[in-house]
N, C-alpha and C positions, 0 to 999 in steps of 0.2 A: 579223141580224146579233143581235137584241134574245136570241133564244134562246139562242143561241151562250154570251153573258155569262150567262144566266140559268145556262145546265148549267154553266160555268166555276166559278162563284159557288157551286154545290150542290156539284160536288167538291169543292173546297176547306173548305167547312163540314164535309162527311162527313169530308177527312182529318184537319182539328181536332179535331172529336169523336173519332174514332178515336186520335188522338195524347194526348188528352187522358185517356182512358178505358184507354190501354194504360201511361200514366206512373200514374194513381189508381192499377190493378191492383199493381203496381211497388213503390208507396210501403207498400201494403199489405201485399203478402207482406213487406217488408225489416223492418216493424212488427209482422209476427206474429214473424220471428225474432229480433227484439229482445225482446219480451215473452219468447218462449221461454228464451233467455239469463239474462235478469233473475231469472226462477226456479231456473234453477239453483244450484247450492251450488257455488262455487269455492275448493278447499282450494290454498292455496299451497305448494310445496316438492314437490310428488310427481311434479315432474319428474325421473328418476333421470339422466340427462346433464347435466342443470345443478346437481345435487347434486353430481355426482363433479365436476364442473368447478372448483366452488365448494370442494369439502374440497383438492382438488389445490392451487387459490392459496394458501389458508391456511396448506395444510403448506408449501409453498415459504418464504411470508413467515415463517414459524415457522424453518424452517432457516436464513435470509439473517438474522433478527435473532440467532441463538444462534450463527453461525458466528464463528469467533476463529481469530487468523491464527497459526498455531505454524511457525516456520522452524526446523530443525534445529542449523544452524550462526549463527552471528551472522555477517550479510554485510559487516559495518565491522569482524570481526575481523582486524586486522594482523598479528599472529602469524603468517598462513601467507603471508604478504608477507614481512616483515620477520625474516630468518632467519639472515643471516650478514652477515661483513665485504664477502662478492662483490657483496651486493644494491647495499651504500654505494660500491663501485666501479665498478658496473654506472652509477649516476648519475652518475658522473665527480667524485668528492667523496675529495681525500686529508686525511688529516690529518696535521695540524703537530705537535710533541710541546707535552706539556702540562705544569704542576708536575709533577714527577718525586714519586713516592710518594704521590698524593694521590688518592683516588676522588671521582668527580663524577658525578651521576646525569642522563643526558645527556637520556632519554626515557624513559617508561613507554606500554605496551600493553595496555587493561585487554581481558578477554575471557572466554570458556574457560579459556584457558590464557594469564595473564599473562605477559608479559615486559619488560624491561626493559631499557637498553643502558647500562654502566656503562662510563665511559671512566676508565684508570689505564694508569699508566705510558705515555702518549701511543698507547694502543692501544682500541679498542671493542670490549667486551664484551659478546654479548647473554645473560642470564640468564634462569631462570625458578622461579617459586617451587619452592622443595626442591632446587635448585640448590646445588654449595659453589664458592667463589670466593676465590682468594686466602685459603682458610682461613677464611671468614666462609661460614655457612649462609642461603641468602635462605629467610628466614622467611612474607614477603607481601610481594607486590606492590600498590601502589594507584595513582590516577589523577595523583600527585604524589609519590610518596613508596615507597621499600624500607628495608623492616626486615629487618637483617641482625641475627645473632646468634655469638659466638664464644667459646667457653670462658668460658658464664655473663655477659662482656659485650653488650650491646645496641648497635648503630650504628644510624640511623637518616640514609638518603640524602633529601637532598628537591632535586626538581627545580631545575635551576640551567641557566641560559644557557651558550653558549658563549664562553669567551673571546676577545678580539679576535684575527681571522684564523685560529680553529683547523679550521675545516669551508673549504676552499677549491676552485674547480674548477680539473681541471686545467689549463688553458690562462691561470689566472690572470686572467680576466675577471672573475669574479664571487666572491664573496665572501658568505657564508651569515650569517655573525656579524662581516664588517668594515664597514667605511665604503663599499667600491668596491661598486658596484653595476652 
């Protein structure tokens, strides 16, 4: 039995020595590769694929920074919607007679083609710049005024709220300018 223990110990020691030698040789090989890489001069930026990716990303960034929104028509231009009395009627609004003979600027719509609603003789009249209305030429429409001219005289209409009870719903349940809501 003593001989078996000596043989076992001999095998274990031989395996340990073999492992130490193998690990030492592996470390030696790795250190030689590290020394070889340290001696090489590495030039950065020579990878063509990396350079192409960086250039593409920089171009995309420049394009995004230079992007400006351009819309052909103003999406808030209401002159495309409010064009006739039929539109007002479709909302269920009917008009009552206003003071006879007096023009009143009901509202203006600014945009590429400014428009205005003028109340005259109890009717709503939609006018645009350059139109003629009741003998007056519509010179200019701003956000709160309409400039008219007739025979050398000038008239400026300013937005005014509707007189009490002018626009009412057909059923009489709602009044836009009145006090019934």
